[in-house]
N, CA, C and O atoms as a GROMACS GRO file, in nm:
protein
  440
    1MET      N    1   3.539   2.447  -1.006
    1MET     CA    2   3.645   2.474  -1.122
    1MET      C    3   3.585   2.560  -1.250
    1MET      O    4   3.495   2.538  -1.330
    2ASP      N    5   3.669   2.659  -1.234
    2ASP     CA    6   3.597   2.766  -1.394
    2ASP      C    7   3.619   2.705  -1.524
    2ASP      O    8   3.725   2.660  -1.567
    3MET      N    9   3.492   2.708  -1.590
    3MET     CA   10   3.494   2.655  -1.681
    3MET      C   11   3.558   2.770  -1.783
    3MET      O   12   3.623   2.717  -1.874
    4ASP      N   13   3.556   2.872  -1.787
    4ASP     CA   14   3.605   2.987  -1.892
    4ASP      C   15   3.799   2.930  -1.860
    4ASP      O   16   3.878   2.914  -1.953
    5VAL      N   17   3.828   2.915  -1.746
    5VAL     CA   18   3.979   2.908  -1.734
    5VAL      C   19   3.981   2.759  -1.886
    5VAL      O   20   4.014   2.764  -2.005
    6LEU      N   21   3.945   2.685  -1.828
    6LEU     CA   22   3.900   2.534  -1.886
    6LEU      C   23   3.923   2.588  -2.051
    6LEU      O   24   4.024   2.579  -2.121
    7ALA      N   25   3.785   2.651  -2.084
    7ALA     CA   26   3.780   2.677  -2.238
    7ALA      C   27   3.916   2.760  -2.325
    7ALA      O   28   3.964   2.750  -2.438
    8THR      N   29   3.948   2.848  -2.196
    8THR     CA   30   4.112   2.987  -2.254
    8THR      C   31   4.211   2.893  -2.233
    8THR      O   32   4.302   2.920  -2.311
    9THR      N   33   4.248   2.768  -2.149
    9THR     CA   34   4.384   2.748  -2.138
    9THR      C   35   4.403   2.633  -2.242
    9THR      O   36   4.324   2.539  -2.251
   10VAL      N   37   4.542   2.650  -2.338
   10VAL     CA   38   4.630   2.569  -2.414
   10VAL      C   39   4.708   2.500  -2.337
   10VAL      O   40   4.694   2.379  -2.352
   11GLU      N   41   4.767   2.524  -2.278
   11GLU     CA   42   4.916   2.489  -2.213
   11GLU      C   43   4.827   2.311  -2.139
   11GLU      O   44   4.719   2.301  -2.081
   12PRO      N   45   4.905   2.224  -2.166
   12PRO     CA   46   4.877   2.109  -2.107
   12PRO      C   47   4.910   2.063  -1.937
   12PRO      O   48   4.855   1.963  -1.894
   13GLU      N   49   4.995   2.136  -1.856
   13GLU     CA   50   5.023   2.132  -1.754
   13GLU      C   51   4.920   2.182  -1.659
   13GLU      O   52   4.912   2.129  -1.549
   14LYS      N   53   4.834   2.290  -1.695
   14LYS     CA   54   4.762   2.355  -1.655
   14LYS      C   55   4.627   2.266  -1.685
   14LYS      O   56   4.530   2.286  -1.612
   15LEU      N   57   4.622   2.203  -1.754
   15LEU     CA   58   4.494   2.093  -1.803
   15LEU      C   59   4.507   2.031  -1.723
   15LEU      O   60   4.415   2.066  -1.649
   16LYS      N   61   4.584   1.915  -1.650
   16LYS     CA   62   4.588   1.805  -1.643
   16LYS      C   63   4.585   1.789  -1.437
   16LYS      O   64   4.592   1.684  -1.374
   17PRO      N   65   4.578   1.885  -1.399
   17PRO     CA   66   4.535   1.933  -1.277
   17PRO      C   67   4.382   1.895  -1.264
   17PRO      O   68   4.330   1.802  -1.203
   18MET      N   69   4.308   2.026  -1.364
   18MET     CA   70   4.198   2.009  -1.404
   18MET      C   71   4.130   1.897  -1.423
   18MET      O   72   4.036   1.870  -1.348
   19LEU      N   73   4.167   1.812  -1.529
   19LEU     CA   74   4.117   1.684  -1.594
   19LEU      C   75   4.125   1.592  -1.457
   19LEU      O   76   4.016   1.569  -1.406
   20ALA      N   77   4.221   1.546  -1.402
   20ALA     CA   78   4.230   1.478  -1.263
   20ALA      C   79   4.105   1.524  -1.207
   20ALA      O   80   4.002   1.457  -1.210
   21GLU      N   81   4.112   1.620  -1.165
   21GLU     CA   82   3.995   1.677  -1.067
   21GLU      C   83   3.823   1.639  -1.099
   21GLU      O   84   3.736   1.583  -1.033
   22LEU      N   85   3.826   1.711  -1.255
   22LEU     CA   86   3.724   1.632  -1.318
   22LEU      C   87   3.648   1.453  -1.336
   22LEU      O   88   3.532   1.415  -1.348
   23ILE      N   89   3.797   1.373  -1.332
   23ILE     CA   90   3.777   1.220  -1.341
   23ILE      C   91   3.747   1.184  -1.159
   23ILE      O   92   3.675   1.093  -1.117
   24ASN      N   93   3.815   1.274  -1.085
   24ASN     CA   94   3.766   1.220  -0.969
   24ASN      C   95   3.674   1.241  -0.902
   24ASN      O   96   3.637   1.181  -0.801
   25LYS      N   97   3.616   1.357  -0.971
   25LYS     CA   98   3.447   1.437  -0.951
   25LYS      C   99   3.352   1.307  -0.992
   25LYS      O  100   3.264   1.262  -0.918
   26ILE      N  101   3.389   1.246  -1.143
   26ILE     CA  102   3.313   1.162  -1.211
   26ILE      C  103   3.298   1.046  -1.120
   26ILE      O  104   3.188   0.994  -1.103
   27GLN      N  105   3.424   0.998  -1.052
   27GLN     CA  106   3.418   0.890  -1.001
   27GLN      C  107   3.325   0.884  -0.872
   27GLN      O  108   3.252   0.788  -0.847
   28THR      N  109   3.332   0.968  -0.812
   28THR     CA  110   3.271   1.017  -0.710
   28THR      C  111   3.121   1.015  -0.710
   28THR      O  112   3.045   0.967  -0.626
   29LEU      N  113   3.098   1.071  -0.807
   29LEU     CA  114   2.942   1.116  -0.839
   29LEU      C  115   2.909   0.941  -0.920
   29LEU      O  116   2.814   0.893  -0.859
   30GLU      N  117   2.948   0.866  -1.005
   30GLU     CA  118   2.927   0.758  -0.986
   30GLU      C  119   2.895   0.609  -0.918
   30GLU      O  120   2.838   0.504  -0.951
   31GLU      N  121   2.970   0.666  -0.797
   31GLU     CA  122   3.010   0.555  -0.663
   31GLU      C  123   2.842   0.633  -0.573
   31GLU      O  124   2.764   0.555  -0.520
   32SER      N  125   2.817   0.770  -0.573
   32SER     CA  126   2.707   0.762  -0.520
   32SER      C  127   2.610   0.733  -0.593
   32SER      O  128   2.534   0.648  -0.548
   33ASN      N  129   2.583   0.782  -0.711
   33ASN     CA  130   2.513   0.713  -0.782
   33ASN      C  131   2.462   0.540  -0.779
   33ASN      O  132   2.346   0.500  -0.771
   34LYS      N  133   2.547   0.483  -0.785
   34LYS     CA  134   2.544   0.298  -0.766
   34LYS      C  135   2.480   0.338  -0.626
   34LYS      O  136   2.358   0.343  -0.641
   35GLN      N  137   2.511   0.363  -0.519
   35GLN     CA  138   2.467   0.350  -0.351
   35GLN      C  139   2.328   0.391  -0.381
   35GLN      O  140   2.237   0.310  -0.359
   36LEU      N  141   2.299   0.522  -0.437
   36LEU     CA  142   2.157   0.557  -0.428
   36LEU      C  143   2.083   0.443  -0.486
   36LEU      O  144   1.983   0.408  -0.424
   37GLN      N  145   2.113   0.380  -0.595
   37GLN     CA  146   2.027   0.287  -0.737
   37GLN      C  147   2.042   0.172  -0.620
   37GLN      O  148   1.946   0.096  -0.619
   38ASN      N  149   2.190   0.131  -0.476
   38ASN     CA  150   2.087   0.000  -0.462
   38ASN      C  151   2.010   0.059  -0.306
   38ASN      O  152   1.916  -0.003  -0.255
   39LYS      N  153   2.043   0.132  -0.270
   39LYS     CA  154   1.921   0.184  -0.189
   39LYS      C  155   1.798   0.201  -0.220
   39LYS      O  156   1.726   0.150  -0.134
   40TYR      N  157   1.740   0.251  -0.308
   40TYR     CA  158   1.605   0.218  -0.411
   40TYR      C  159   1.547   0.110  -0.403
   40TYR      O  160   1.432   0.082  -0.367
   41GLN      N  161   1.707  -0.009  -0.472
   41GLN     CA  162   1.602  -0.125  -0.525
   41GLN      C  163   1.541  -0.155  -0.365
   41GLN      O  164   1.422  -0.167  -0.334
   42ARG      N  165   1.669  -0.163  -0.267
   42ARG     CA  166   1.586  -0.228  -0.140
   42ARG      C  167   1.528  -0.175  -0.065
   42ARG      O  168   1.480  -0.254   0.017
   43LEU      N  169   1.498  -0.052  -0.042
   43LEU     CA  170   1.298   0.034  -0.012
   43LEU      C  171   1.238  -0.033  -0.148
   43LEU      O  172   1.215  -0.141  -0.094
   44LEU      N  173   1.199  -0.050  -0.266
   44LEU     CA  174   1.129  -0.088  -0.332
   44LEU      C  175   1.078  -0.206  -0.296
   44LEU      O  176   0.959  -0.238  -0.298
   45GLU      N  177   1.201  -0.292  -0.252
   45GLU     CA  178   1.175  -0.450  -0.221
   45GLU      C  179   1.091  -0.451  -0.152
   45GLU      O  180   0.979  -0.501  -0.165
   46GLN      N  181   1.158  -0.371  -0.031
   46GLN     CA  182   1.086  -0.351   0.112
   46GLN      C  183   0.931  -0.317   0.096
   46GLN      O  184   0.849  -0.355   0.179
   47PHE      N  185   0.894  -0.234  -0.031
   47PHE     CA  186   0.720  -0.208  -0.048
   47PHE      C  187   0.692  -0.282  -0.070
   47PHE      O  188   0.591  -0.328  -0.016
   48LYS      N  189   0.753  -0.342  -0.156
   48LYS     CA  190   0.646  -0.499  -0.215
   48LYS      C  191   0.603  -0.603  -0.126
   48LYS      O  192   0.493  -0.658  -0.117
   49LEU      N  193   0.727  -0.623  -0.052
   49LEU     CA  194   0.735  -0.691   0.054
   49LEU      C  195   0.610  -0.657   0.166
   49LEU      O  196   0.549  -0.748   0.221
   50SER      N  197   0.587  -0.550   0.186
   50SER     CA  198   0.486  -0.483   0.286
   50SER      C  199   0.326  -0.503   0.236
   50SER      O  200   0.230  -0.542   0.301
   51GLN      N  201   0.338  -0.449   0.044
   51GLN     CA  202   0.192  -0.426   0.037
   51GLN      C  203   0.149  -0.621   0.037
   51GLN      O  204   0.063  -0.678   0.104
   52ARG      N  205   0.234  -0.674  -0.051
   52ARG     CA  206   0.203  -0.856   0.003
   52ARG      C  207   0.166  -0.901   0.079
   52ARG      O  208   0.076  -0.984   0.074
   53LYS      N  209   0.239  -0.853   0.203
   53LYS     CA  210   0.201  -0.864   0.318
   53LYS      C  211   0.082  -0.822   0.398
   53LYS      O  212   0.020  -0.891   0.478
   54GLN      N  213   0.057  -0.668   0.356
   54GLN     CA  214  -0.054  -0.614   0.376
   54GLN      C  215  -0.228  -0.666   0.302
   54GLN      O  216  -0.342  -0.675   0.348
   55PHE      N  217  -0.159  -0.692   0.160
   55PHE     CA  218  -0.304  -0.678   0.059
   55PHE      C  219  -0.275  -0.810   0.087
   55PHE      O  220  -0.341  -0.835   0.188
   56GLY      N  221  -0.209  -0.916   0.052
   56GLY     CA  222  -0.187  -1.047   0.035
   56GLY      C  223  -0.272  -1.099   0.000
   56GLY      O  224  -0.373  -1.035  -0.032
   57SER      N  225  -0.267  -1.269  -0.009
   57SER     CA  226  -0.388  -1.355   0.039
   57SER      C  227  -0.360  -1.397   0.197
   57SER      O  228  -0.249  -1.425   0.240
   58SER      N  229  -0.454  -1.396   0.256
   58SER     CA  230  -0.458  -1.448   0.402
   58SER      C  231  -0.428  -1.594   0.441
   58SER      O  232  -0.508  -1.684   0.415
   59SER      N  233  -0.289  -1.622   0.514
   59SER     CA  234  -0.304  -1.748   0.599
   59SER      C  235  -0.368  -1.853   0.678
   59SER      O  236  -0.352  -1.971   0.708
   60GLU      N  237  -0.444  -1.761   0.696
   60GLU     CA  238  -0.566  -1.761   0.804
   60GLU      C  239  -0.668  -1.816   0.714
   60GLU      O  240  -0.770  -1.750   0.727
   61LYS      N  241  -0.684  -1.927   0.611
   61LYS     CA  242  -0.784  -1.932   0.565
   61LYS      C  243  -0.874  -2.084   0.625
   61LYS      O  244  -0.811  -2.187   0.650
   62ASN      N  245  -1.002  -2.076   0.638
   62ASN     CA  246  -1.104  -2.126   0.690
   62ASN      C  247  -1.184  -2.220   0.603
   62ASN      O  248  -1.264  -2.180   0.517
   63PRO      N  249  -1.150  -2.393   0.640
   63PRO     CA  250  -1.246  -2.460   0.488
   63PRO      C  251  -1.409  -2.424   0.508
   63PRO      O  252  -1.492  -2.438   0.418
   64ALA      N  253  -1.441  -2.376   0.640
   64ALA     CA  254  -1.557  -2.364   0.578
   64ALA      C  255  -1.630  -2.270   0.497
   64ALA      O  256  -1.751  -2.260   0.478
   65GLN      N  257  -1.505  -2.185   0.440
   65GLN     CA  258  -1.524  -2.070   0.353
   65GLN      C  259  -1.514  -2.145   0.230
   65GLN      O  260  -1.615  -2.138   0.161
   66ILE      N  261  -1.441  -2.198   0.194
   66ILE     CA  262  -1.432  -2.240   0.082
   66ILE      C  263  -1.592  -2.229  -0.016
   66ILE      O  264  -1.581  -2.153  -0.112
   67GLY      N  265  -1.704  -2.283  -0.004
   67GLY     CA  266  -1.809  -2.322  -0.063
   67GLY      C  267  -1.887  -2.166  -0.037
   67GLY      O  268  -1.993  -2.146  -0.096
   68LEU      N  269  -1.846  -2.085   0.031
   68LEU     CA  270  -1.910  -1.973   0.053
   68LEU      C  271  -2.009  -1.883  -0.074
   68LEU      O  272  -2.127  -1.848  -0.067
   69PHE      N  273  -1.925  -1.868  -0.168
   69PHE     CA  274  -1.987  -1.827  -0.257
   69PHE      C  275  -2.068  -1.921  -0.331
   69PHE      O  276  -2.135  -1.844  -0.399
   70ASP      N  277  -2.119  -2.076  -0.373
   70ASP     CA  278  -2.133  -2.125  -0.428
   70ASP      C  279  -2.273  -2.107  -0.427
   70ASP      O  280  -2.336  -2.062  -0.332
   71GLU      N  281  -2.343  -2.161  -0.591
   71GLU     CA  282  -2.476  -2.108  -0.588
   71GLU      C  283  -2.560  -2.120  -0.544
   71GLU      O  284  -2.562  -2.242  -0.554
   72PRO      N  285  -2.642  -2.098  -0.498
   72PRO     CA  286  -2.757  -2.156  -0.387
   72PRO      C  287  -2.820  -2.301  -0.488
   72PRO      O  288  -2.821  -2.344  -0.603
   73GLY      N  289  -2.871  -2.335  -0.338
   73GLY     CA  290  -2.946  -2.488  -0.376
   73GLY      C  291  -2.850  -2.567  -0.337
   73GLY      O  292  -2.895  -2.666  -0.280
   74LYS      N  293  -2.738  -2.564  -0.344
   74LYS     CA  294  -2.635  -2.652  -0.315
   74LYS      C  295  -2.632  -2.656  -0.142
   74LYS      O  296  -2.627  -2.561  -0.063
   75PRO      N  297  -2.641  -2.833  -0.109
   75PRO     CA  298  -2.660  -2.825   0.025
   75PRO      C  299  -2.522  -2.826   0.084
   75PRO      O  300  -2.433  -2.887   0.026
   76LEU      N  301  -2.497  -2.764   0.192
   76LEU     CA  302  -2.403  -2.719   0.254
   76LEU      C  303  -2.344  -2.888   0.340
   76LEU      O  304  -2.419  -2.981   0.371
   77PRO      N  305  -2.216  -2.882   0.356
   77PRO     CA  306  -2.141  -3.010   0.430
   77PRO      C  307  -2.206  -3.055   0.562
   77PRO      O  308  -2.284  -2.962   0.574
   78PRO      N  309  -2.221  -3.108   0.636
   78PRO     CA  310  -2.315  -3.178   0.767
   78PRO      C  311  -2.194  -3.015   0.855
   78PRO      O  312  -2.232  -2.909   0.903
   79GLU      N  313  -2.103  -3.052   0.845
   79GLU     CA  314  -2.002  -2.926   0.988
   79GLU      C  315  -2.006  -2.836   0.918
   79GLU      O  316  -1.886  -2.844   0.896
   80VAL      N  317  -2.032  -2.763   0.865
   80VAL     CA  318  -2.095  -2.604   0.841
   80VAL      C  319  -2.246  -2.609   0.844
   80VAL      O  320  -2.300  -2.499   0.853
   81ARG      N  321  -2.313  -2.698   0.839
   81ARG     CA  322  -2.487  -2.673   0.856
   81ARG      C  323  -2.492  -2.702   1.021
   81ARG      O  324  -2.596  -2.667   1.076
   82ALA      N  325  -2.410  -2.751   1.088
   82ALA     CA  326  -2.427  -2.792   1.240
   82ALA      C  327  -2.374  -2.688   1.288
   82ALA      O  328  -2.433  -2.660   1.393
   83GLU      N  329  -2.270  -2.595   1.258
   83GLU     CA  330  -2.258  -2.431   1.279
   83GLU      C  331  -2.350  -2.365   1.337
   83GLU      O  332  -2.369  -2.334   1.455
   84ILE      N  333  -2.443  -2.333   1.175
   84ILE     CA  334  -2.527  -2.249   1.107
   84ILE      C  335  -2.648  -2.257   1.225
   84ILE      O  336  -2.675  -2.371   1.262
   85ASP      N  337  -2.725  -2.140   1.291
   85ASP     CA  338  -2.793  -2.132   1.347
   85ASP      C  339  -2.940  -2.060   1.299
   85ASP      O  340  -2.948  -1.942   1.265
   86ASP      N  341  -3.040  -2.142   1.302
   86ASP     CA  342  -3.122  -2.115   1.152
   86ASP      C  343  -3.219  -1.993   1.232
   86ASP      O  344  -3.275  -1.899   1.176
   87ASN      N  345  -3.221  -2.019   1.344
   87ASN     CA  346  -3.315  -1.940   1.445
   87ASN      C  347  -3.261  -1.786   1.455
   87ASN      O  348  -3.168  -1.767   1.534
   88ILE      N  349  -3.302  -1.692   1.394
   88ILE     CA  350  -3.245  -1.552   1.357
   88ILE      C  351  -3.351  -1.412   1.442
   88ILE      O  352  -3.434  -1.350   1.376
   89THR      N  353  -3.329  -1.384   1.582
   89THR     CA  354  -3.391  -1.309   1.680
   89THR      C  355  -3.314  -1.150   1.629
   89THR      O  356  -3.195  -1.121   1.628
   90VAL      N  357  -3.453  -1.054   1.581
   90VAL     CA  358  -3.395  -0.938   1.565
   90VAL      C  359  -3.479  -0.828   1.676
   90VAL      O  360  -3.601  -0.820   1.662
   91THR      N  361  -3.428  -0.767   1.758
   91THR     CA  362  -3.475  -0.711   1.830
   91THR      C  363  -3.446  -0.545   1.801
   91THR      O  364  -3.328  -0.507   1.796
   92TYR      N  365  -3.544  -0.460   1.784
   92TYR     CA  366  -3.555  -0.275   1.784
   92TYR      C  367  -3.555  -0.274   1.854
   92TYR      O  368  -3.629  -0.353   1.914
   93LEU      N  369  -3.469  -0.181   1.925
   93LEU     CA  370  -3.451  -0.049   2.056
   93LEU      C  371  -3.505   0.056   1.994
   93LEU      O  372  -3.468   0.073   1.878
   94HIS      N  373  -3.634   0.181   2.071
   94HIS     CA  374  -3.678   0.257   2.022
   94HIS      C  375  -3.622   0.372   2.140
   94HIS      O  376  -3.610   0.320   2.251
   95THR      N  377  -3.599   0.466   2.135
   95THR     CA  378  -3.533   0.552   2.244
   95THR      C  379  -3.682   0.679   2.278
   95THR      O  380  -3.764   0.692   2.187
   96GLN      N  381  -3.688   0.711   2.329
   96GLN     CA  382  -3.807   0.856   2.363
   96GLN      C  383  -3.811   0.917   2.263
   96GLN      O  384  -3.912   0.931   2.194
   97ALA      N  385  -3.668   0.975   2.235
   97ALA     CA  386  -3.673   1.085   2.160
   97ALA      C  387  -3.679   1.034   1.993
   97ALA      O  388  -3.736   1.104   1.909
   98GLN      N  389  -3.615   0.910   1.962
   98GLN     CA  390  -3.709   0.855   1.834
   98GLN      C  391  -3.849   0.846   1.806
   98GLN      O  392  -3.897   0.861   1.693
   99THR      N  393  -3.924   0.816   1.927
   99THR     CA  394  -4.036   0.773   1.941
   99THR      C  395  -4.148   0.963   1.910
   99THR      O  396  -4.258   0.978   1.858
  100GLU      N  397  -4.061   1.060   1.964
  100GLU     CA  398  -4.114   1.221   1.998
  100GLU      C  399  -4.113   1.248   1.876
  100GLU      O  400  -4.217   1.283   1.819
  101THR      N  401  -3.941   1.231   1.782
  101THR     CA  402  -3.966   1.273   1.680
  101THR      C  403  -4.037   1.206   1.557
  101THR      O  404  -4.056   1.277   1.458
  102LYS      N  405  -4.081   1.062   1.556
  102LYS     CA  406  -4.206   1.012   1.477
  102LYS      C  407  -4.338   1.086   1.485
  102LYS      O  408  -4.416   1.106   1.392
  103ALA      N  409  -4.350   1.122   1.612
  103ALA     CA  410  -4.490   1.165   1.665
  103ALA      C  411  -4.476   1.300   1.591
  103ALA      O  412  -4.575   1.343   1.532
  104ILE      N  413  -4.378   1.359   1.590
  104ILE     CA  414  -4.388   1.538   1.547
  104ILE      C  415  -4.373   1.494   1.358
  104ILE      O  416  -4.426   1.564   1.272
  105ALA      N  417  -4.317   1.408   1.335
  105ALA     CA  418  -4.322   1.382   1.179
  105ALA      C  419  -4.438   1.371   1.140
  105ALA      O  420  -4.475   1.439   1.044
  106ARG      N  421  -4.523   1.286   1.203
  106ARG     CA  422  -4.676   1.277   1.166
  106ARG      C  423  -4.763   1.375   1.205
  106ARG      O  424  -4.876   1.368   1.156
  107ARG      N  425  -4.735   1.478   1.293
  107ARG     CA  426  -4.854   1.609   1.275
  107ARG      C  427  -4.834   1.698   1.215
  107ARG      O  428  -4.911   1.795   1.221
  108PHE      N  429  -4.680   1.697   1.106
  108PHE     CA  430  -4.630   1.761   1.033
  108PHE      C  431  -4.686   1.754   0.889
  108PHE      O  432  -4.698   1.841   0.803
  109ALA      N  433  -4.726   1.574   0.891
  109ALA     CA  434  -4.730   1.519   0.787
  109ALA      C  435  -4.872   1.539   0.719
  109ALA      O  436  -4.889   1.526   0.598
  110THR      N  437  -4.983   1.577   0.818
  110THR     CA  438  -5.115   1.573   0.767
  110THR      C  439  -5.166   1.722   0.797
  110THR      O  440  -5.280   1.756   0.765
   0.00000   0.00000   0.00000
C-alpha cells in the first residue's frame, strides 16, 4: 500500500478499500502474534520442565544418606555401620618411567 496515496487522497471511495486492507492486515498480524505468544509459552513451559527434570531433586533418595553430613561424633545407625568397611587398602603403582623421572630429578636437584 502506498502511504503517499493515502495521505493525498480525500475521496472516501478510494480510502474504503485501503482501510479494509489495513484492517485485514491488522487482524492477520494480531492472530499471528497470538499464535507466537502461545508457542512461546509452550516452549517456556517445556524448558522449565526439562530444567526441573535435569537439575531438580532426585527421586532416588537413599535413606542411608540422610545423616551423611551430620556433625562428627554422632554414632551411625547400625544398618549403615554394617555397610561400612573400616579396613581401607591403598596400593600405589609406579611405572618404570615414573621411577626414572624421579631419579633424573634427584640428579639435577643436587
